[in-house]
C-alpha positions as CSV (number, residue, x, y, z in Angstrom):
1,M,-9.6,-24.2,4.4
2,D,-13.3,-24.9,4.6
3,E,-14.2,-26.7,1.4
4,R,-17.1,-24.3,0.9
5,H,-14.6,-21.4,0.7
6,I,-12.3,-22.7,-2.0
7,A,-14.3,-21.3,-4.9
8,Y,-14.4,-17.9,-3.2
9,A,-10.6,-18.0,-2.6
10,E,-10.1,-18.5,-6.3
11,R,-12.0,-15.4,-7.3
12,N,-10.1,-12.5,-8.9
13,L,-10.9,-9.5,-6.7
14,P,-9.5,-6.0,-6.1
15,R,-7.4,-5.3,-3.0
16,Y,-9.5,-2.2,-2.3
17,T,-6.8,0.3,-1.5
18,S,-9.1,2.7,-3.2
19,Y,-12.8,2.7,-4.2
20,P,-13.5,2.8,-7.0
21,T,-10.3,1.0,-7.9
22,A,-7.8,2.3,-10.4
23,P,-9.1,0.5,-13.5
24,H,-12.1,2.8,-13.3
25,F,-10.1,6.0,-13.5
26,T,-10.6,8.1,-16.7
27,S,-9.1,11.1,-18.4
28,A,-12.0,13.2,-17.2
29,V,-9.9,14.2,-14.2
30,T,-7.2,16.6,-15.5
31,G,-4.4,18.7,-14.1
32,A,-6.9,21.6,-14.0
33,V,-9.4,19.6,-12.0
34,H,-6.7,18.4,-9.6
35,A,-5.5,22.0,-9.2
36,Q,-9.0,23.0,-8.0
37,W,-9.1,20.1,-5.6
38,L,-5.7,21.1,-4.2
39,A,-6.9,24.7,-3.8
40,D,-9.9,23.5,-1.9
41,A,-7.6,21.5,0.4
42,G,-5.6,24.6,1.1
43,A,-8.7,26.6,1.8
44,R,-10.0,24.0,4.3
45,G,-6.8,24.4,6.2
46,D,-6.7,20.8,7.4
47,P,-3.4,18.9,7.6
48,V,-2.6,16.7,4.6
49,S,-0.4,13.7,3.9
50,L,2.2,13.4,1.2
51,Y,3.3,10.4,-0.8
52,L,6.4,10.7,-3.0
53,H,7.0,8.0,-5.6
54,V,10.6,7.1,-6.7
55,P,10.2,4.8,-9.7
56,F,13.7,3.4,-9.9
57,C,15.5,0.3,-8.6
58,R,19.1,-0.9,-9.0
59,D,17.7,-4.2,-10.1
60,I,14.1,-5.3,-10.8
61,C,12.8,-8.2,-8.7
62,W,10.7,-10.5,-10.8
63,Y,7.7,-10.7,-8.5
64,C,7.3,-6.9,-8.3
65,G,4.0,-5.3,-9.3
66,C,5.1,-1.7,-8.7
67,N,5.6,1.0,-11.2
68,T,9.4,1.1,-11.4
69,K,12.4,0.4,-13.8
70,A,16.1,-0.3,-13.5
71,A,18.4,2.7,-13.3
72,R,22.1,1.9,-13.4
73,R,23.2,5.5,-14.3
74,R,23.1,8.6,-12.2
75,E,21.5,10.9,-14.8
76,P,17.9,9.6,-14.9
77,V,17.7,9.8,-11.1
78,A,19.2,13.3,-10.9
79,N,16.8,14.5,-13.6
80,Y,13.9,12.9,-11.7
81,V,14.9,14.7,-8.5
82,D,14.9,18.1,-10.3
83,T,11.4,17.4,-11.8
84,L,10.1,16.2,-8.4
85,R,11.1,19.5,-6.8
86,A,9.4,21.4,-9.6
87,E,6.2,19.4,-9.1
88,I,6.3,20.1,-5.4
89,A,6.4,23.8,-6.3
90,L,3.4,23.4,-8.6
91,I,1.4,21.7,-5.9
92,A,2.2,24.3,-3.3
93,A,1.2,27.1,-5.8
94,A,-2.3,25.5,-5.6
95,T,-2.5,24.6,-1.9
96,G,-0.6,27.4,-0.3
97,R,1.5,26.6,2.7
98,V,-0.6,23.8,3.9
99,A,0.3,21.8,7.0
100,V,1.7,18.3,6.4
101,K,1.0,15.7,9.0
102,R,2.6,12.6,7.3
103,I,5.1,11.9,4.6
104,H,5.6,8.5,2.9
105,W,8.3,7.7,0.3
106,G,7.6,4.7,-1.9
107,G,8.7,3.1,-5.1
108,G,10.6,1.5,-6.7
109,T,13.4,2.0,-4.2
110,P,13.5,5.4,-2.6
111,N,17.0,4.7,-1.2
112,I,18.3,4.7,-4.7
113,L,18.4,8.5,-3.9
114,A,21.8,9.7,-2.8
115,P,21.9,11.7,0.5
116,A,22.2,14.9,-1.5
117,D,19.1,14.0,-3.5
118,F,17.1,13.4,-0.3
119,D,18.4,16.7,1.1
120,A,17.3,18.6,-2.0
121,I,13.8,17.1,-2.1
122,F,13.2,17.6,1.6
123,A,14.4,21.2,1.2
124,A,11.8,21.7,-1.5
125,L,9.1,20.2,0.8
126,H,10.2,22.4,3.7
127,D,10.0,25.5,1.4
128,A,6.6,24.6,0.1
129,F,4.7,23.3,3.1
130,D,4.5,23.6,6.9
131,L,6.2,20.5,8.2
132,S,6.3,21.5,11.9
133,A,3.4,19.3,12.9
134,R,4.3,16.1,11.1
135,A,3.5,13.0,13.1
136,E,5.1,10.4,10.9
137,H,7.8,10.3,8.2
138,A,8.1,6.9,6.6
139,I,10.2,5.5,3.8
140,E,10.4,2.1,2.0
141,I,13.9,0.8,1.4
142,D,15.9,-2.1,-0.1
143,P,18.2,-3.3,2.7
144,R,20.7,-4.6,0.1
145,T,21.7,-1.1,-0.9
146,L,21.2,0.9,2.3
147,T,24.3,2.8,3.4
148,V,25.3,4.5,6.7
149,A,25.2,7.9,5.0
150,Q,21.6,7.3,3.9
151,V,20.6,6.2,7.4
152,E,22.2,9.3,8.9
153,T,20.3,11.4,6.3
154,F,17.0,9.8,7.2
155,A,17.6,10.4,10.9
156,R,18.6,14.1,10.3
157,H,15.3,14.7,8.5
158,G,13.2,13.1,11.1
159,V,12.3,9.8,9.5
160,T,10.3,7.8,12.1
161,R,9.6,4.6,10.2
162,V,11.4,2.5,7.6
163,S,9.9,-0.5,5.8
164,L,12.4,-3.1,4.7
165,G,11.5,-5.3,1.8
166,V,12.2,-8.9,3.0
167,Q,9.7,-11.3,1.2
168,D,11.4,-14.6,2.1
169,F,14.7,-15.7,3.6
170,N,15.1,-19.0,1.8
171,A,17.9,-19.0,-0.8
172,R,16.1,-21.1,-3.3
173,V,13.0,-18.9,-3.2
174,Q,15.1,-15.8,-3.4
175,E,16.8,-17.1,-6.5
176,A,13.4,-17.9,-8.1
177,I,12.2,-14.3,-7.6
178,G,15.4,-12.6,-8.6
179,R,16.2,-11.1,-5.2
180,I,19.2,-12.5,-3.4
181,Q,19.2,-11.1,0.2
182,P,20.6,-13.0,3.1
183,A,19.1,-12.6,6.5
184,E,22.4,-11.0,7.7
185,T,21.7,-8.1,5.2
186,V,18.3,-7.4,6.7
187,A,19.6,-7.6,10.3
188,R,22.4,-5.2,9.5
189,A,20.0,-2.7,8.0
190,A,17.7,-2.9,11.0
191,A,20.6,-2.5,13.4
192,M,21.9,0.6,11.5
193,L,18.5,2.3,11.6
194,R,18.0,1.6,15.3
195,H,21.5,2.8,16.1
196,A,20.7,6.1,14.3
197,G,17.5,6.5,16.3
198,V,15.0,5.4,13.7
199,R,13.0,3.2,15.9
200,G,10.0,2.3,13.7
201,V,11.1,-0.7,11.7
202,S,8.7,-2.7,9.5
203,F,9.2,-5.8,7.4
204,D,7.4,-7.0,4.3
205,L,6.9,-10.8,3.9
206,M,5.3,-12.7,1.1
207,Y,3.7,-16.1,0.6
208,G,2.7,-17.8,-2.6
209,L,6.2,-17.4,-4.1
210,P,7.8,-20.0,-6.4
211,H,9.5,-23.0,-4.7
212,Q,8.1,-21.7,-1.4
213,G,6.3,-24.3,0.8
214,V,4.8,-24.0,4.2
215,T,8.1,-24.8,5.9
216,E,9.9,-22.0,4.1
217,A,7.1,-19.5,4.9
218,R,7.1,-20.5,8.6
219,D,10.9,-20.3,8.8
220,S,11.1,-16.9,7.2
221,A,8.5,-15.6,9.7
222,R,10.5,-17.0,12.6
223,V,13.7,-15.3,11.3
224,A,11.8,-12.0,10.8
225,A,10.2,-12.1,14.3
226,A,13.6,-12.7,15.9
227,M,14.7,-9.4,14.5
228,A,11.8,-7.7,16.4
229,P,10.3,-5.3,13.9
230,D,7.4,-3.2,15.1
231,R,5.2,-4.1,12.2
232,L,5.0,-6.7,9.5
233,S,3.0,-6.7,6.3
234,V,2.3,-10.2,4.9
235,F,1.1,-10.3,1.3
236,G,0.1,-13.1,-1.0
237,Y,2.1,-12.9,-4.2
238,A,-0.2,-11.8,-7.0
239,H,0.9,-13.5,-10.3
240,V,-0.3,-11.1,-12.9
241,P,2.1,-11.5,-15.9
242,W,-0.5,-10.0,-18.3
243,F,-0.1,-6.8,-16.3
244,K,3.6,-6.9,-15.2
245,T,5.6,-8.7,-17.9
246,R,8.6,-9.1,-15.6
247,Q,6.6,-11.8,-13.8
248,R,7.0,-14.0,-16.9
249,L,10.5,-14.8,-15.6
250,I,8.8,-16.7,-12.8
251,D,7.9,-20.3,-13.5
252,P,4.2,-20.7,-13.0
253,D,4.6,-24.4,-12.3
254,A,6.7,-23.6,-9.3
255,L,4.0,-21.6,-7.6
256,P,2.1,-23.1,-4.7
257,D,-1.5,-24.0,-5.1
258,L,-4.4,-22.5,-3.3
259,H,-4.3,-24.9,-0.4
260,V,-0.6,-24.4,0.2
261,R,-1.0,-20.6,0.0
262,N,-3.7,-20.7,2.6
263,A,-1.5,-23.0,4.8
264,Q,1.4,-20.6,4.4
265,A,-0.7,-17.7,5.5
266,D,-1.8,-19.7,8.5
267,A,1.7,-20.7,9.4
268,I,3.1,-17.1,9.2
269,A,0.2,-15.8,11.3
270,E,0.7,-18.5,13.9
271,V,4.4,-17.7,14.2
272,L,3.8,-13.9,14.5
273,R,1.0,-14.4,17.1
274,D,3.2,-16.6,19.2
275,A,5.9,-13.8,19.0
276,G,3.4,-11.3,20.5
277,Y,2.1,-9.6,17.4
278,L,-1.5,-8.7,16.9
279,E,-3.3,-9.3,13.6
280,I,-4.4,-6.0,12.0
281,G,-6.9,-6.2,9.1
282,L,-6.2,-8.7,6.4
283,D,-2.5,-8.8,6.2
284,H,-0.7,-6.6,8.8
285,F,0.7,-7.5,12.2
286,A,1.9,-5.1,14.9
287,R,3.0,-4.8,18.5
288,A,0.2,-4.1,20.9
289,D,1.7,-0.6,21.7
290,D,2.2,0.3,18.0
291,S,0.0,3.1,16.7
292,L,-1.5,0.8,14.0
293,A,-2.6,-1.6,16.7
294,I,-4.1,1.2,18.8
295,A,-6.0,2.5,15.7
296,A,-7.4,-0.9,15.1
297,R,-8.5,-1.2,18.7
298,D,-10.1,2.2,18.7
299,G,-11.9,1.7,15.3
300,A,-9.7,4.3,13.7
301,L,-7.9,2.1,11.2
302,R,-7.9,3.3,7.6
303,R,-7.0,1.8,4.3
304,N,-5.2,3.6,1.4
305,F,-2.6,3.0,-1.3
306,Q,0.0,2.2,1.4
307,G,-2.3,-0.6,2.8
308,Y,-3.5,-0.3,6.4
309,V,-2.7,3.0,8.1
310,D,-3.5,5.1,11.1
311,D,-3.6,8.2,9.0
312,D,-6.6,10.4,9.8
313,C,-6.0,13.0,7.0
314,D,-8.7,13.3,4.4
315,T,-6.3,14.5,1.8
316,L,-3.3,12.4,0.5
317,I,-1.3,14.2,-2.2
318,G,0.7,12.0,-4.5
319,I,3.9,13.4,-6.0
320,G,6.0,11.8,-8.7
321,A,5.3,9.6,-11.8
322,S,2.3,7.3,-11.4
323,A,1.5,8.7,-7.9
324,I,-2.1,8.9,-6.9
325,S,-3.8,11.6,-4.8
326,S,-6.8,10.7,-2.7
327,M,-9.0,13.6,-1.8
328,P,-12.6,14.2,-0.6
329,Q,-13.6,15.0,-4.2
330,G,-11.9,11.9,-5.7
331,Y,-8.6,10.5,-7.1
332,A,-6.0,12.0,-9.4
333,Q,-3.2,9.9,-10.8
334,N,-0.1,11.3,-12.4
335,S,1.3,10.0,-15.7
336,A,3.0,6.7,-15.2
337,E,5.6,7.3,-17.9
338,V,8.4,9.3,-16.5
339,G,9.1,11.3,-19.7
340,Q,5.4,12.3,-20.1
341,W,5.2,13.2,-16.4
342,A,8.4,15.4,-16.7
343,R,7.2,17.2,-19.8
344,A,4.0,18.2,-18.1
345,V,5.8,19.5,-15.1
346,A,8.3,21.4,-17.3
347,S,5.3,23.1,-19.0
348,G,4.0,24.2,-15.6
349,V,1.0,21.8,-15.6
350,L,0.1,19.4,-12.9
351,P,1.0,16.0,-14.5
352,V,-2.4,14.2,-14.0
353,A,-3.2,11.6,-16.6
354,R,-6.5,10.2,-15.2
355,G,-8.6,10.0,-12.1
356,Y,-12.1,9.7,-10.7
357,A,-14.6,12.2,-9.3
358,L,-16.6,10.5,-6.5
359,T,-20.4,10.6,-6.3
360,Q,-22.2,10.5,-3.0
361,A,-23.1,6.8,-3.7
362,D,-19.3,6.1,-4.3
363,R,-18.5,7.7,-0.9
364,T,-21.1,5.5,0.8
365,H,-19.8,2.3,-0.8
366,R,-16.2,3.3,-0.1
367,D,-17.0,3.8,3.6
368,I,-18.7,0.4,3.9
369,I,-15.9,-1.4,2.1
370,E,-13.3,0.3,4.3
371,R,-15.0,-0.6,7.5
372,L,-15.5,-4.2,6.4
373,L,-11.8,-4.6,5.6
374,C,-10.6,-2.7,8.7
375,D,-13.1,-3.8,11.4
376,F,-14.6,-6.9,9.8
377,E,-18.1,-5.5,10.5
378,V,-20.3,-2.6,9.5
379,D,-23.6,-1.1,10.5
380,L,-25.6,-0.2,7.5
381,G,-28.1,1.8,9.6
382,P,-26.3,5.2,9.1
383,Y,-26.3,4.6,5.4
384,G,-30.0,3.9,5.0
385,G,-30.1,0.3,6.3
386,R,-30.0,-3.0,4.4
387,A,-33.0,-2.0,2.4
388,A,-30.9,0.6,0.6
389,F,-28.5,-2.1,-0.6
390,G,-30.7,-4.7,-2.2
391,E,-28.2,-5.7,-4.9
392,A,-25.4,-6.1,-2.3
393,M,-27.5,-8.0,0.1
394,R,-28.5,-10.4,-2.7
395,A,-24.8,-10.8,-3.6
396,L,-24.1,-11.7,0.0
397,E,-26.7,-14.5,0.2
398,G,-24.3,-17.2,-1.0
399,P,-21.3,-16.0,1.1
400,A,-23.5,-15.8,4.2
401,R,-24.8,-19.3,3.6
402,D,-21.3,-20.5,3.3
403,G,-20.1,-18.9,6.5
404,L,-18.2,-15.8,5.1
405,A,-20.6,-13.3,6.7
406,V,-23.3,-13.0,9.3
407,C,-26.1,-10.6,8.3
408,A,-28.3,-9.6,11.2
409,D,-30.7,-6.7,10.7
410,D,-28.5,-3.8,9.5
411,R,-25.2,-5.3,10.7
412,I,-22.8,-7.4,8.7
413,L,-20.1,-9.3,10.5
414,I,-17.2,-11.3,9.1
415,P,-16.4,-14.1,11.5
416,P,-12.7,-14.7,12.5
417,E,-12.4,-17.9,10.5
418,A,-13.5,-16.1,7.3
419,R,-11.5,-12.9,7.6
420,R,-8.9,-13.9,5.0
421,L,-11.8,-13.8,2.5
422,A,-13.1,-10.4,3.6
423,R,-12.6,-9.0,0.1
424,V,-15.3,-11.4,-1.0
425,V,-17.8,-9.7,1.4
426,A,-16.5,-6.2,0.5
427,N,-16.9,-7.0,-3.2
428,A,-20.7,-7.3,-2.7
429,F,-20.7,-3.5,-2.2
430,D,-18.6,-2.8,-5.2
431,A,-21.0,-1.3,-7.7
432,H,-18.3,-0.9,-10.3
433,H,-16.5,-4.3,-10.3
434,Q,-19.5,-6.3,-11.3
435,H,-19.5,-4.5,-14.7
436,S,-15.8,-4.3,-15.2
437,P,-13.5,-6.5,-17.4
438,A,-10.5,-5.7,-15.3
439,R,-8.4,-8.6,-14.0
440,H,-7.2,-8.8,-10.5
441,S,-5.3,-11.2,-8.2
442,R,-6.9,-14.1,-6.4
443,A,-8.7,-13.4,-3.1
444,V,-6.2,-15.6,-1.2
């Protein structure tokens, strides 16, 4: 890493899967507000995307930053399924029978659901919405618990993409993060899915994990590439024990330093490039014929709570505890606590706890940040030119001097060697973060 970039890499910055980011959400957005936004979406008649959150896992991995908890008994999951179906009905009462283009299941571990659970939820979706034009149906899974019956259920309901949580294949690293998962387990899961006709297989890898060096990161990337997934997401581990207390089980002294983290990211990228994958945005890789790579090539790449996507829907409706809806008017987040979420649904109220109503200035800054993180360049001309962003341009003076950005007239370009620090450049256009006490992960 260029020595000038070290201080930037150590900055705590948002990942910008939304703008403004979640710490700026407030209780001003209520279930009633969300209901009106949903009604507006139905009136527009444009297709929407759905995100369903399943906040349960068989075991909790120590590195995890997701909203989830361990469920060893059947009852909590069964109750959750019933409430999820009821929330789907509440949403449909507001939107009408809107067309759904994409469905994404996240967690937690969505494959903690039994096949009958998945059938019941999908039946509720089918009754509530028009699913005839859906282009993608994706689900995140834990390969350790995937069964043949689940795979058959996914295939029957038209699942087109499955994301397998891998992280790292080294046994010592796996032990240090509380997730024992041999490579054979992942290979078996991928083979099961492909045999059933689910061709879109994605892997998640991580660097910056305890007892993980450059060699371990490189070897894991090689093993993953040999299994030929269509896409890979490569995330730097965010050690935020003040936010996720389970991370206190990880020895901070075993974590690699900034230079090693950067070298790990370089090593993984090199392996994946050599294996024929294209780099997409900050942290994704895809085959050249994959829809994500095509979107990146065509300038149609988007960024939302699932990371980089080729989703062109303006409305993403979140369903389940802690799920966030992203709409033209703003964001609405459900109660994160399952009991509170369930009580609201039982009372016939959309279970929104907080959110954010966008201003026109927010929309402008959101667009600029998204283009910087997706395309690594932006033209400020359509937004009023650089003169309209005096504070942001002043904030970019140092990064530009140190090679993180090239500012020419109204155009801002992030050079290839600085793209891993693109969030630093994007942050210059974050009018909220400068005045926020929120803590985030490091830029690299």
